[in-house]
N, CA, C and O atoms as a DFTB+ gen file, in Angstrom:
312 C
 N C O
     1  1      69.299     -34.900     133.557
     2  2      69.976     -36.082     133.081
     3  2      68.971     -37.144     132.659
     4  3      69.000     -37.681     131.551
     5  1      68.002     -37.438     133.693
     6  2      67.075     -38.427     133.475
     7  2      66.212     -38.306     132.344
     8  3      65.948     -39.285     131.646
     9  1      65.706     -37.036     132.094
    10  2      64.945     -36.852     130.967
    11  2      65.722     -36.997     129.663
    12  3      65.162     -37.423     128.653
    13  1      66.939     -36.665     129.677
    14  2      67.724     -37.076     128.439
    15  2      67.946     -38.377     128.055
    16  3      68.043     -38.717     126.876
    17  1      68.058     -39.365     129.303
    18  2      68.110     -40.724     128.907
    19  2      66.723     -41.349     128.575
    20  3      66.663     -42.338     127.844
    21  1      65.673     -40.812     129.078
    22  2      64.223     -41.295     128.613
    23  2      64.088     -40.841     127.148
    24  3      63.577     -41.627     126.351
    25  1      64.530     -39.570     126.712
    26  2      64.318     -39.359     125.315
    27  2      65.217     -40.333     124.507
    28  3      64.696     -40.822     123.504
    29  1      66.354     -40.644     124.770
    30  2      67.297     -41.506     124.030
    31  2      66.664     -42.871     124.110
    32  3      66.657     -43.540     123.077
    33  1      66.193     -43.311     125.081
    34  2      65.526     -44.722     125.065
    35  2      64.215     -44.712     124.346
    36  3      63.936     -45.734     123.719
    37  1      63.415     -43.774     124.338
    38  2      62.091     -43.665     123.512
    39  2      62.478     -43.562     122.026
    40  3      61.768     -44.136     121.200
    41  1      63.671     -42.792     121.594
    42  2      63.936     -42.601     120.192
    43  2      64.408     -44.061     119.721
    44  3      63.937     -44.506     118.674
    45  1      65.316     -44.814     120.458
    46  2      65.698     -46.072     120.077
    47  2      64.342     -47.132     120.100
    48  3      64.141     -47.915     119.172
    49  1      63.629     -47.058     121.051
    50  2      62.526     -48.093     121.072
    51  2      61.398     -47.664     119.827
    52  3      60.733     -48.559     119.306
    53  1      61.271     -46.521     119.483
    54  2      60.430     -46.248     118.356
    55  2      61.041     -46.815     117.067
    56  3      60.327     -47.363     116.227
    57  1      62.257     -46.691     116.931
    58  2      62.940     -47.175     115.793
    59  2      63.042     -48.602     115.569
    60  3      62.837     -49.105     114.464
    61  1      63.393     -49.344     116.733
    62  2      63.542     -50.661     116.894
    63  2      62.308     -51.531     116.642
    64  3      62.317     -52.505     115.890
    65  1      61.068     -51.030     117.448
    66  2      60.035     -51.879     117.074
    67  2      59.414     -51.757     115.918
    68  3      58.703     -52.695     115.558
    69  1      59.536     -50.619     115.105
    70  2      59.015     -50.312     113.673
    71  2      59.923     -51.237     112.808
    72  3      59.434     -51.841     111.853
    73  1      60.908     -51.323     113.051
    74  2      61.812     -52.366     112.034
    75  2      61.593     -53.737     112.235
    76  3      61.695     -54.501     111.275
    77  1      61.306     -54.156     113.354
    78  2      60.915     -55.630     113.436
    79  2      59.499     -55.821     112.956
    80  3      59.279     -56.835     112.293
    81  1      58.474     -54.956     113.207
    82  2      57.320     -55.133     112.679
    83  2      57.212     -55.073     111.141
    84  3      56.274     -55.585     110.529
    85  1      58.244     -54.408     110.553
    86  2      58.030     -54.221     109.096
    87  2      58.607     -55.539     108.644
    88  3      57.988     -56.213     107.821
    89  1      59.812     -55.959     109.161
    90  2      60.273     -57.106     108.613
    91  2      59.385     -58.343     108.825
    92  3      59.354     -59.317     108.072
    93  1      58.668     -58.178     109.947
    94  2      57.748     -59.487     110.217
    95  2      56.493     -59.477     109.333
    96  3      55.933     -60.529     109.024
    97  1      56.029     -58.188     108.904
    98  2      54.950     -58.238     107.694
    99  2      55.489     -58.724     106.524
   100  3      54.844     -59.577     105.916
   101  1      56.735     -58.281     106.014
   102  2      57.506     -58.682     104.910
   103  2      57.710     -60.273     104.684
   104  3      57.573     -60.869     103.615
   105  1      58.059     -60.806     105.901
   106  2      58.545     -62.141     105.927
   107  2      57.464     -63.074     106.411
   108  3      57.580     -64.299     106.368
   109  1      56.473     -62.474     106.845
   110  2      55.399     -63.403     107.422
   111  2      55.842     -64.108     108.701
   112  3      55.365     -65.230     108.870
   113  1      56.671     -63.640     109.622
   114  2      56.961     -64.180     110.675
   115  2      56.737     -63.140     111.932
   116  3      56.635     -61.926     111.753
   117  1      56.683     -63.683     113.055
   118  2      56.315     -62.840     114.269
   119  2      57.639     -61.809     114.393
   120  3      58.767     -62.130     114.019
   121  1      57.298     -60.539     114.976
   122  2      58.505     -59.712     115.225
   123  2      59.137     -60.021     116.261
   124  3      60.298     -59.617     116.319
   125  1      58.644     -60.759     117.309
   126  2      59.580     -61.146     118.438
   127  2      60.662     -62.156     118.156
   128  3      61.587     -62.362     118.942
   129  1      60.508     -62.795     116.974
   130  2      61.550     -63.716     116.520
   131  2      62.601     -62.898     115.732
   132  3      63.775     -63.266     115.688
   133  1      62.198     -61.882     115.165
   134  2      63.096     -61.006     114.469
   135  2      63.971     -60.328     115.661
   136  3      65.196     -60.316     115.548
   137  1      63.425     -59.838     116.651
   138  2      64.087     -59.055     117.728
   139  2      65.017     -60.163     118.256
   140  3      66.157     -59.763     118.491
   141  1      64.798     -61.386     118.480
   142  2      65.630     -62.315     119.266
   143  2      66.830     -62.722     118.317
   144  3      67.928     -63.012     118.792
   145  1      66.575     -62.732     116.933
   146  2      67.596     -63.005     115.955
   147  2      68.601     -61.756     116.022
   148  3      69.800     -62.034     115.993
   149  1      68.291     -60.633     116.095
   150  2      69.177     -59.573     116.126
   151  2      69.911     -59.575     117.585
   152  3      71.104     -59.285     117.674
   153  1      69.300     -59.843     118.465
   154  2      69.975     -59.773     119.932
   155  2      70.816     -60.871     119.799
   156  3      71.940     -60.551     120.184
   157  1      70.764     -62.108     119.395
   158  2      71.629     -63.177     119.432
   159  2      72.883     -63.009     118.335
   160  3      74.028     -63.405     118.548
   161  1      72.480     -62.416     117.256
   162  2      73.529     -62.206     116.388
   163  2      74.596     -60.828     116.664
   164  3      75.732     -60.631     116.234
   165  1      73.814     -60.075     117.465
   166  2      74.732     -59.026     118.209
   167  2      75.744     -59.524     119.102
   168  3      76.872     -59.031     119.091
   169  1      75.363     -60.655     120.032
   170  2      76.221     -61.192     120.883
   171  2      77.409     -61.960     120.198
   172  3      78.561     -62.021     120.629
   173  1      76.946     -62.501     119.120
   174  2      77.959     -63.356     118.315
   175  2      79.000     -62.462     117.465
   176  3      80.217     -62.624     117.369
   177  1      78.178     -61.465     116.870
   178  2      79.161     -60.539     115.904
   179  2      79.572     -59.174     116.684
   180  3      79.828     -58.120     116.101
   181  1      79.593     -59.322     117.834
   182  2      79.951     -58.122     118.731
   183  2      79.255     -56.900     118.575
   184  3      79.932     -55.879     118.691
   185  1      78.013     -56.785     118.331
   186  2      77.303     -55.675     118.292
   187  2      77.067     -54.961     116.763
   188  3      76.366     -53.957     116.642
   189  1      77.616     -55.488     115.837
   190  2      77.678     -54.817     114.511
   191  2      76.039     -55.020     113.841
   192  3      75.615     -54.228     113.000
   193  1      75.278     -56.099     114.307
   194  2      73.904     -55.956     113.694
   195  2      73.167     -55.015     114.267
   196  3      72.163     -54.733     113.612
   197  1      73.329     -54.335     115.416
   198  2      72.665     -53.360     116.178
   199  2      72.946     -51.958     115.066
   200  3      72.060     -51.188     114.697
   201  1      74.090     -51.902     114.757
   202  2      74.298     -50.821     113.892
   203  2      73.422     -50.873     112.496
   204  3      72.873     -49.877     112.025
   205  1      73.382     -52.007     111.986
   206  2      72.711     -52.350     110.839
   207  2      71.139     -52.184     111.101
   208  3      70.414     -51.784     110.190
   209  1      70.652     -52.487     112.310
   210  2      69.296     -52.515     112.808
   211  2      68.900     -50.971     112.735
   212  3      67.913     -50.548     112.134
   213  1      69.843     -50.175     113.456
   214  2      69.573     -48.735     113.497
   215  2      69.577     -48.131     112.128
   216  3      68.782     -47.225     111.879
   217  1      70.355     -48.536     111.288
   218  2      70.304     -47.934     109.887
   219  2      68.980     -48.371     109.327
   220  3      68.309     -47.542     108.711
   221  1      68.601     -49.446     109.466
   222  2      67.337     -49.925     108.758
   223  2      66.295     -48.996     109.603
   224  3      65.493     -48.405     108.880
   225  1      66.191     -48.812     110.686
   226  2      65.297     -47.882     111.359
   227  2      65.129     -46.574     110.699
   228  3      64.050     -46.098     110.344
   229  1      66.354     -46.006     110.559
   230  2      66.371     -44.707     109.960
   231  2      65.989     -44.599     108.525
   232  3      65.624     -43.520     108.059
   233  1      66.068     -45.754     107.764
   234  2      65.672     -45.795     106.494
   235  2      64.076     -45.833     106.347
   236  3      63.429     -45.197     105.515
   237  1      63.610     -46.636     107.246
   238  2      62.204     -46.720     107.334
   239  2      61.480     -45.454     107.742
   240  3      60.347     -45.179     107.346
   241  1      62.159     -44.743     108.511
   242  2      61.658     -43.357     109.229
   243  2      61.745     -42.426     107.898
   244  3      60.909     -41.539     107.726
   245  1      62.452     -42.585     107.266
   246  2      62.790     -41.504     106.094
   247  2      62.704     -42.173     104.624
   248  3      63.378     -41.771     103.676
   249  1      61.849     -43.173     104.563
   250  2      61.668     -43.893     103.326
   251  2      60.854     -42.925     102.350
   252  3      60.801     -43.281     101.173
   253  1      60.286     -41.869     102.673
   254  2      59.727     -40.904     101.661
   255  2      60.858     -40.359     100.791
   256  3      60.595     -40.068      99.624
   257  1      62.029     -40.207     101.240
   258  2      63.264     -39.645     100.641
   259  2      63.774     -40.647      99.489
   260  3      64.578     -40.275      98.634
   261  1      63.306     -41.789      99.529
   262  2      64.005     -43.025      98.605
   263  2      62.817     -43.409      97.693
   264  3      63.072     -44.120      96.721
   265  1      61.563     -43.015      97.907
   266  2      60.618     -43.578      96.803
   267  2      60.436     -42.520      95.760
   268  3      60.202     -41.340      96.022
   269  1      60.556     -43.016      94.578
   270  2      60.508     -42.108      93.467
   271  2      59.156     -42.629      92.879
   272  3      58.948     -43.793      92.538
   273  1      58.225     -41.539      92.808
   274  2      56.807     -41.909      92.341
   275  2      56.803     -41.552      90.879
   276  3      57.693     -40.829      90.432
   277  1      55.846     -42.024      90.114
   278  2      55.655     -41.773      88.810
   279  2      54.941     -40.387      88.632
   280  3      53.983     -40.054      89.328
   281  1      55.361     -39.782      87.866
   282  2      54.766     -38.491      87.546
   283  2      53.269     -38.515      86.988
   284  3      53.000     -39.228      86.022
   285  1      52.463     -37.859      87.505
   286  2      51.219     -37.755      86.765
   287  2      51.104     -36.984      85.575
   288  3      51.678     -35.897      85.506
   289  1      50.309     -37.502      84.470
   290  2      50.039     -36.903      83.343
   291  2      49.146     -35.975      83.348
   292  3      49.247     -34.984      82.626
   293  1      48.072     -36.192      84.234
   294  2      46.945     -35.182      84.204
   295  2      46.418     -35.174      85.734
   296  3      46.725     -36.073      86.517
   297  1      45.625     -34.116      86.077
   298  2      44.870     -33.871      87.463
   299  2      44.170     -35.137      87.725
   300  3      44.107     -35.515      88.895
   301  1      43.616     -35.869      86.761
   302  2      42.660     -36.962      87.273
   303  2      43.125     -38.235      87.786
   304  3      42.433     -39.129      88.274
   305  1      44.624     -38.204      87.586
   306  2      45.294     -39.553      88.072
   307  2      45.739     -39.316      89.292
   308  3      46.898     -38.926      89.434
   309  1      44.806     -39.530      90.516
   310  2      45.199     -39.489      91.736
   311  2      45.312     -40.648      92.466
   312  3      45.689     -40.606      93.636
């Protein structure tokens, strides 16, 4: 049981820290401020920002599915 809880905790920590760092780089602010924003809004909005946060984490983890790359016309365009 303890191993399962540790796996779940590790899963959510990896997703949450990645989202905060990504938003911090995009917005030019510290990731700790973004984490605090989501914590405070979760208390005010009764947890709904946590769901949004986890969805953003899933999208960042699987963003290769959403990126549409330009097709190369020749082998020399790497």
